[in-house]
DONU-229471 format. One record per atom (N, C-alpha, C, O, CB): residue in one letter; x, y, z. Coordinates in steps of 0.02 Angstrom, whole numbers, padded with zeros to 5 digits, always signed. Glycine has a CB too. Example, Ala and Ser with C-alpha at 12.3 -4.5 7.8 and 13.67 -1.06 7.14 Angstrom:
! residues 2
A+00660-00284+00390
A+00615-00225+00390
A+00660-00165+00390
A+00712-00166+00423
A+00565-00224+00452
S+00642-00112+00354
S+00684-00053+00357
S+00645+00002+00394
S+00670+00057+00402
S+00704-00030+00286
This chain:
! residues 154
M-00939-01422-00941
M-00930-01356-00969
M-00924-01304-00914
M-00881-01261-00916
M-00987-01338-01016
A-00969-01308-00863
A-00968-01259-00809
A-00904-01265-00769
A-00877-01214-00746
A-01029-01269-00763
L-00879-01326-00760
L-00816-01335-00724
L-00759-01302-00762
L-00714-01273-00731
L-00802-01409-00714
S-00761-01306-00828
S-00709-01276-00868
S-00708-01200-00860
S-00655-01170-00855
S-00718-01295-00942
V-00767-01169-00860
V-00772-01097-00850
V-00748-01078-00781
V-00712-01029-00772
V-00844-01073-00862
T-00768-01117-00731
T-00747-01105-00662
T-00672-01112-00655
T-00639-01071-00622
T-00783-01152-00614
L-00644-01164-00686
L-00572-01175-00683
L-00534-01118-00717
L-00483-01095-00692
L-00553-01241-00716
R-00559-01095-00775
R-00527-01039-00809
R-00530-00975-00768
R-00481-00938-00763
R-00560-01027-00877
A-00588-00962-00738
A-00595-00903-00696
A-00548-00907-00635
A-00518-00857-00616
A-00668-00896-00672
S-00543-00966-00606
S-00498-00975-00549
S-00426-00963-00569
S-00388-00931-00533
S-00507-01046-00520
R-00406-00989-00626
R-00338-00978-00650
R-00325-00905-00665
R-00271-00879-00649
R-00325-01020-00713
F-00374-00871-00695
F-00366-00800-00711
F-00358-00758-00647
F-00314-00716-00642
F-00426-00774-00751
V-00401-00771-00597
V-00399-00733-00535
V-00333-00748-00498
V-00304-00702-00468
V-00459-00751-00490
T-00310-00810-00500
T-00246-00827-00469
T-00189-00791-00504
T-00144-00765-00471
T-00235-00903-00470
A-00189-00791-00570
A-00137-00756-00608
A-00138-00681-00593
A-00085-00650-00585
A-00144-00769-00683
L-00197-00652-00590
L-00203-00581-00575
L-00178-00566-00504
L-00142-00517-00493
L-00277-00558-00582
S-00196-00608-00456
S-00173-00599-00388
S-00097-00606-00383
S-00065-00569-00346
S-00207-00650-00342
T-00068-00653-00421
T+00004-00662-00422
T+00038-00600-00451
T+00089-00577-00425
T+00023-00724-00463
A+00011-00573-00505
A+00040-00513-00536
A+00036-00453-00488
A+00084-00415-00483
A+00003-00497-00602
L-00021-00445-00454
L-00028-00389-00407
L+00018-00397-00347
L+00044-00348-00320
L-00100-00383-00384
C+00029-00459-00325
C+00076-00472-00271
C+00147-00453-00293
C+00184-00422-00256
C+00073-00547-00248
G+00164-00472-00354
G+00230-00454-00382
G+00238-00379-00387
G+00292-00352-00372
G+00240-00485-00450
L+00186-00344-00408
L+00189-00271-00412
L+00198-00240-00343
L+00237-00193-00335
L+00125-00244-00445
A+00162-00266-00294
A+00169-00240-00225
A+00240-00252-00199
A+00268-00209-00164
A+00118-00274-00179
I+00271-00309-00216
I+00340-00322-00195
I+00388-00274-00230
I+00435-00249-00199
I+00359-00395-00211
L+00376-00261-00294
L+00418-00213-00330
L+00412-00143-00299
L+00462-00108-00292
L+00399-00210-00405
L+00351-00123-00281
L+00341-00058-00249
L+00376-00057-00180
L+00404-00006-00161
L+00266-00043-00241
F+00373-00112-00145
F+00406-00117-00079
F+00481-00105-00087
F+00510-00065-00050
F+00393-00187-00047
V+00512-00138-00134
V+00583-00129-00146
V+00597-00059-00173
V+00646-00027-00154
V+00610-00183-00196
G+00554-00035-00218
G+00562+00031-00246
G+00558+00086-00194
G+00587+00140-00204
G+00510+00043-00299
G+00523+00074-00140
G+00519+00124-00087
G+00585+00142-00057
G+00593+00197-00029
G+00474+00098-00033
Y+00635+00098-00062
Y+00701+00112-00035
Y+00742+00155-00082
Y+00793+00184-00062
Y+00738+00047-00021
K+00721+00161-00145
K+00758+00201-00194
K+00720+00263-00218
K+00750+00313-00237
K+00776+00158-00254
L+00653+00259-00218
L+00612+00313-00245
L+00583+00355-00189
L+00553+00329-00143
L+00556+00284-00288
S+00593+00419-00194
S+00567+00465-00144
S+00501+00495-00170
S+00499+00517-00228
S+00618+00521-00128
P+00448+00498-00129
P+00386+00527-00152
P+00392+00603-00165
P+00348+00632-00197
P+00331+00515-00102
W+00445+00634-00139
W+00456+00705-00152
W+00483+00716-00223
W+00477+00770-00250
W+00504+00734-00100
E+00514+00664-00252
E+00542+00669-00320
E+00502+00628-00370
E+00491+00651-00426
E+00614+00647-00320
Y+00481+00568-00351
Y+00446+00522-00397
Y+00377+00507-00369
Y+00371+00479-00315
Y+00487+00457-00407
R+00327+00525-00407
R+00258+00513-00385
R+00212+00512-00446
R+00229+00539-00498
R+00235+00566-00334
L+00155+00481-00438
L+00102+00485-00488
L+00053+00538-00464
L+00031+00536-00406
L+00066+00415-00498
S+00036+00584-00507
S-00010+00637-00489
S-00075+00629-00527
S-00075+00621-00588
S+00022+00706-00503
F-00129+00632-00492
F-00196+00629-00521
F-00229+00696-00506
F-00267+00702-00458
F-00238+00568-00493
G-00214+00745-00547
G-00239+00813-00535
G-00190+00850-00490
G-00134+00827-00478
G-00308+00811-00503
D-00211+00909-00467
D-00168+00951-00426
D-00167+00932-00353
D-00121+00952-00316
D-00190+01023-00433
S-00216+00894-00331
S-00220+00882-00259
S-00225+00808-00239
S-00251+00792-00185
S-00280+00918-00232
F-00200+00763-00281
F-00197+00692-00262
F-00136+00661-00294
F-00130+00657-00355
F-00262+00655-00285
H-00090+00638-00251
H-00026+00611-00274
H-00014+00545-00237
H-00035+00535-00180
H+00032+00661-00262
V+00022+00499-00272
V+00037+00434-00244
V+00111+00420-00253
V+00138+00431-00308
V-00007+00378-00277
G+00143+00396-00201
G+00214+00378-00205
G+00228+00320-00158
G+00182+00296-00124
G+00259+00438-00187
V+00291+00299-00156
V+00312+00247-00109
V+00370+00275-00069
V+00410+00315-00093
V+00332+00181-00146
W+00375+00251-00006
W+00426+00277+00038
W+00444+00224+00090
W+00400+00196+00122
W+00402+00342+00073
A+00508+00212+00097
A+00532+00165+00148
A+00554+00206+00208
A+00594+00252+00203
A+00591+00121+00121
R+00527+00188+00266
R+00543+00225+00327
R+00600+00194+00366
R+00614+00215+00422
R+00481+00230+00370
G+00633+00144+00338
G+00687+00110+00373
G+00667+00040+00393
G+00607+00027+00402
G+00708+00150+00435
G+00715-00004+00400
G+00700-00073+00416
G+00659-00105+00360
G+00671-00091+00302
G+00662-00078+00482
L+00611-00146+00378
L+00567-00177+00329
L+00499-00142+00330
L+00447-00174+00339
L+00558-00253+00344
D+00500-00077+00320
D+00439-00037+00324
D+00435+00009+00263
D+00454+00067+00266
D+00438+00005+00389
S+00410-00018+00208
S+00400+00021+00148
S+00325+00033+00141
S+00285-00012+00154
S+00429-00016+00084
R+00306+00093+00122
R+00235+00112+00122
R+00214+00145+00057
R+00254+00177+00023
R+00220+00158+00180
I+00151+00136+00041
I+00121+00174-00013
I+00093+00238+00020
I+00061+00235+00072
I+00065+00133-00052
V+00106+00295-00013
V+00091+00360+00017
V+00043+00397-00028
V+00055+00405-00088
V+00156+00401+00028
F-00011+00421+00001
F-00060+00463-00034
F-00057+00532+00000
F-00058+00536+00062
F-00133+00432-00031
F-00053+00585-00040
F-00049+00652-00010
F-00076+00703-00059
F-00086+00689-00118
F+00024+00669+00009
N-00089+00764-00033
N-00122+00815-00075
N-00077+00870-00100
N-00094+00903-00149
N-00178+00844-00037
D-00021+00882-00069
D+00021+00940-00086
D+00087+00917-00115
D+00132+00895-00079
D+00032+00985-00024
A+00094+00923-00182
A+00155+00900-00215
A+00215+00943-00197
A+00271+00918-00194
A+00146+00900-00291
E+00204+01007-00184
E+00259+01052-00167
E+00287+01035-00098
E+00348+01035-00089
E+00235+01125-00169
Y+00244+01022-00051
Y+00265+01005+00017
Y+00283+00931+00023
Y+00328+00913+00061
Y+00210+01022+00067
G+00248+00888-00014
G+00259+00816-00009
G+00218+00787+00048
G+00179+00823+00079
G+00333+00800+00001
P+00226+00723+00061
P+00188+00693+00116
P+00210+00721+00184
P+00269+00732+00196
P+00196+00617+00116
Y+00162+00734+00227
Y+00178+00758+00294
Y+00209+00702+00333
Y+00185+00645+00333
Y+00114+00785+00330
R+00264+00717+00367
R+00300+00665+00403
R+00320+00687+00473
R+00371+00665+00501
R+00362+00646+00365
G+00281+00731+00501
G+00293+00751+00570
G+00335+00814+00578
G+00365+00824+00631
G+00326+00695+00606
S+00338+00855+00528
S+00377+00917+00534
S+00336+00971+00568
S+00278+00960+00585
S+00401+00941+00464
I+00365+01028+00579
I+00333+01083+00614
I+00281+01115+00568
I+00296+01133+00511
I+00385+01136+00637
I+00220+01123+00593
I+00168+01158+00554
I+00144+01220+00590
I+00102+01257+00564
I+00109+01111+00542
G+00170+01233+00649
G+00151+01293+00685
G+00197+01302+00745
G+00239+01259+00760
G+00078+01290+00708
L+00189+01357+00779
L+00228+01372+00838
L+00182+01379+00898
L+00125+01403+00890
L+00271+01436+00828
V+00205+01359+00956
V+00165+01365+01016
V+00187+01428+01053
V+00247+01438+01067
V+00173+01302+01062
G+00139+01471+01067
G+00154+01533+01102
G+00164+01523+01176
G+00156+01467+01201
G+00098+01583+01090
S+00181+01576+01211
S+00194+01572+01283
S+00131+01553+01322
S+00135+01525+01377
S+00221+01638+01309
N+00072+01567+01293
N+00010+01549+01327
N-00014+01478+01308
N-00067+01457+01331
N-00044+01598+01310
G+00025+01441+01268
G+00009+01372+01250
G-00034+01364+01188
G-00051+01308+01171
G-00025+01340+01306
S-00051+01419+01155
S-00092+01414+01095
S-00048+01408+01033
S+00008+01434+01030
S-00139+01476+01088
L-00074+01373+00984
L-00038+01362+00921
L-00046+01422+00875
L-00101+01448+00866
L-00064+01297+00887
Y+00009+01443+00846
Y+00007+01497+00797
Y+00040+01475+00733
Y+00095+01448+00737
Y+00041+01561+00825
P+00011+01483+00675
P-00059+01503+00664
P-00105+01446+00684
P-00088+01387+00678
P-00070+01522+00589
P-00165+01464+00709
P-00211+01413+00734
P-00237+01368+00678
P-00246+01389+00621
P-00270+01445+00770
L-00249+01305+00695
L-00276+01256+00648
L-00352+01257+00653
L-00380+01256+00708
L-00248+01185+00661
D-00385+01257+00596
D-00458+01252+00595
D-00480+01180+00608
D-00532+01167+00638
D-00486+01277+00528
R-00439+01133+00584
R-00455+01062+00591
R-00390+01022+00596
R-00343+01036+00559
R-00499+01036+00532
D-00388+00975+00641
D-00329+00933+00652
D-00353+00862+00666
D-00380+00849+00720
D-00285+00961+00710
V-00343+00816+00618
V-00364+00747+00626
V-00301+00703+00620
V-00262+00712+00573
V-00418+00727+00573
R-00292+00657+00667
R-00232+00615+00667
R-00251+00542+00682
R-00297+00528+00721
R-00181+00641+00719
F-00214+00497+00651
F-00218+00426+00669
F-00150+00395+00655
F-00118+00410+00605
F-00274+00390+00628
G-00127+00352+00700
G-00066+00314+00689
G-00006+00353+00714
G-00012+00408+00742
G-00057+00298+00615
D+00043+00327+00703
D+00072+00273+00665
D+00058+00207+00701
D+00097+00187+00744
D+00148+00284+00653
T+00005+00173+00683
T-00017+00112+00715
T-00031+00058+00664
T-00068+00070+00615
T-00079+00125+00758
W-00003-00001+00674
W-00013-00059+00630
W+00000-00042+00557
W-00035-00068+00513
W-00085-00084+00639
G+00049-00001+00543
G+00068+00014+00475
G+00023+00065+00440
G+00027+00072+00379
G+00068-00048+00435
V-00018+00101+00477
V-00062+00152+00448
V-00048+00218+00483
V-00045+00222+00545
V-00138+00132+00455
Y-00038+00270+00443
Y-00023+00337+00469
Y-00067+00386+00431
Y-00066+00387+00369
Y+00053+00354+00461
Y-00104+00428+00467
Y-00148+00477+00434
Y-00143+00543+00472
Y-00147+00546+00533
Y-00221+00453+00432
R-00136+00597+00434
R-00136+00665+00461
R-00176+00710+00414
R-00170+00705+00353
R-00064+00692+00470
Y-00217+00753+00444
Y-00257+00802+00406
Y-00256+00867+00445
Y-00279+00870+00502
Y-00330+00776+00394
F-00229+00919+00414
F-00227+00985+00444
F-00260+01034+00398
F-00250+01033+00337
F-00153+01006+00460
Q-00300+01079+00427
Q-00331+01132+00388
Q-00326+01197+00426
Q-00340+01201+00486
Q-00406+01115+00372
R-00304+01249+00391
R-00300+01315+00421
R-00303+01368+00367
R-00271+01361+00315
R-00236+01322+00463
G-00339+01420+00380
G-00342+01477+00336
G-00353+01461+00262
G-00322+01493+00219
G-00280+01515+00343
G-00395+01413+00247
G-00408+01395+00177
G-00359+01345+00148
G-00370+01320+00094
G-00407+01457+00136
G-00305+01331+00183
G-00256+01281+00159
G-00265+01214+00193
G-00279+01211+00253
G-00185+01307+00170
T-00256+01162+00155
T-00264+01094+00182
T-00202+01053+00167
T-00173+01058+00113
T-00327+01060+00153
L-00181+01014+00215
L-00125+00968+00207
L-00145+00901+00236
L-00162+00897+00295
L-00060+00996+00241
W-00145+00848+00194
W-00161+00782+00220
W-00114+00729+00190
W-00088+00738+00135
W-00234+00764+00204
T-00104+00677+00227
T-00061+00621+00207
T-00090+00556+00235
T-00110+00553+00293
T+00012+00632+00231
L-00091+00505+00193
L-00110+00437+00215
L-00054+00390+00192
L-00039+00387+00133
L-00180+00415+00187
M-00025+00354+00239
M+00026+00304+00223
M+00002+00236+00247
M-00021+00229+00304
M+00095+00322+00256
V+00009+00185+00204
V-00012+00118+00221
V+00045+00071+00204
V+00074+00074+00150
V-00078+00097+00182
S+00062+00027+00251
S+00116-00020+00241
S+00102-00065+00181
S+00046-00087+00171
S+00126-00063+00303
L+00153-00076+00141
L+00145-00120+00083
L+00141-00194+00102
L+00129-00236+00059
L+00202-00109+00034
W+00151-00210+00166
W+00142-00278+00188
W+00068-00300+00181
W+00054-00359+00171
W+00165-00287+00261
Y+00022-00253+00186
Y-00049-00270+00179
Y-00066-00296+00109
Y-00093-00351+00103
Y-00093-00209+00194
P-00050-00259+00054
P-00066-00288-00012
P-00024-00350-00028
P-00048-00395-00062
P-00055-00236-00065
I+00039-00353-00004
I+00080-00412-00017
I+00046-00473+00014
I+00039-00525-00018
I+00152-00403+00012
A+00026-00468+00077
A-00007-00525+00111
A-00073-00542+00078
A-00089-00601+00068
A-00017-00509+00186
L-00113-00492+00062
L-00178-00504+00032
L-00172-00539-00036
L-00207-00588-00049
L-00216-00438+00024
F-00129-00513-00079
F-00123-00542-00146
F-00083-00607-00147
F-00084-00642-00198
F-00090-00493-00192
A-00048-00625-00093
A-00012-00688-00090
A-00055-00746-00068
A-00036-00804-00077
A+00048-00681-00043
I-00113-00732-00038
I-00155-00786-00011
I-00177-00835-00065
I-00168-00895-00057
I-00217-00756+00023
L-00206-00810-00119
L-00232-00855-00171
L-00178-00895-00206
L-00185-00955-00213
L-00271-00814-00222
P-00123-00863-00229
P-00070-00904-00261
P-00040-00956-00213
P-00026-01012-00233
P-00015-00859-00287
A-00031-00937-00150
A-00002-00984-00102
A-00050-01042-00089
A-00028-01100-00085
A+00014-00949-00036
S-00114-01028-00082
S-00162-01082-00070
S-00167-01128-00131
S-00176-01189-00124
S-00231-01053-00054
R-00160-01099-00190
R-00162-01141-00251
R-00100-01185-00255
R-00105-01244-00273
R-00167-01096-00314
L-00042-01157-00239
L+00020-01197-00241
L+00021-01252-00188
L+00049-01306-00199
L+00080-01152-00231
L-00011-01240-00132
L-00011-01289-00077
L-00068-01339-00082
L-00070-01387-00043
L-00015-01253-00012
S-00114-01329-00129
S-00171-01374-00134
S-00149-01442-00162
S-00106-01444-00206
S-00226-01344-00178
P-00178-01497-00137
P-00160-01564-00163
P-00176-01572-00237
P-00140-01607-00272
P-00197-01618-00123
T-00229-01541-00261
T-00247-01546-00332
T-00192-01518-00376
T-00175-01547-00427
T-00313-01510-00345
F-00165-01461-00357
F-00112-01429-00396
F-00050-01473-00396
F-00018-01481-00448
F-00095-01359-00368
R-00032-01502-00338
R+00028-01544-00335
R+00021-01608-00376
R+00068-01629-00409
R+00043-01562-00262
R-00038-01639-00376
R-00049-01699-00416
R-00044-01684-00490
R-00015-01723-00528
R-00116-01731-00400
R-00071-01628-00511
R-00072-01610-00581
R-00002-01593-00607
R+00015-01609-00664
R-00120-01552-00593
T+00039-01561-00566
T+00105-01539-00589
T+00157-01594-00585
T+00206-01593-00623
T+00128-01480-00549
T+00149-01643-00541
T+00199-01697-00536
T+00187-01751-00588
T+00234-01788-00605
T+00198-01727-00466
G+00128-01758-00612
G+00114-01806-00667
G+00105-01877-00643
G+00052-01906-00656
G+00169-01803-00718
F+00154-01906-00610
F+00150-01977-00593
F+00100-01990-00536
F+00083-02048-00525
F+00219-02001-00573
L+00077-01939-00502
L+00029-01950-00448
L-00043-01947-00472
L-00089-01954-00432
L+00040-01900-00394
T-00054-01937-00537
T-00122-01928-00561
T-00160-01994-00566
T-00222-01993-00564
T-00121-01895-00629
T-00127-02051-00572
T-00162-02115-00575
T-00168-02142-00505
T-00125-02130-00462
T-00126-02165-00621
G-00220-02180-00493
G-00233-02208-00428
G-00198-02275-00416
G-00198-02299-00359
G-00306-02216-00418
S-00170-02305-00468
S-00139-02370-00458
S-00068-02369-00485
S-00048-02325-00523
S-00181-02426-00492
C-00029-02420-00464
C+00041-02424-00486
C+00049-02465-00548
C+00105-02473-00572
C+00083-02453-00432
């Protein structure tokens, strides 16, 4: 009985992982057609999610706070004066990436905040493909699906 419950749970988790891998692949392909500036899911006024392909095989899921501006992508946010200071000055400037498929920017000035987090869709594709691939490659799965290998004798 316990094996049956374990087997059902294993099949359910594998099916869920396969579905999520398929969804991540659809989002990856959709990134080449859907722009986060036009198509996005909004959760309130300050949290939006979209997909964006940056060229080549680099499609990303994008989280950002300003729907009017869209995800920050390296555009001008200030001007540098002759003395080297930024105008208007930033109260806070946090940056990470573009490294290993992760890009993060956070700017705050004068009460306004602009942030963007982009993560390569290769991460969820690889993560959700592990369980279905291991199940397909397991000897138990191959014996069960081929039928004639289930008996030990000829």
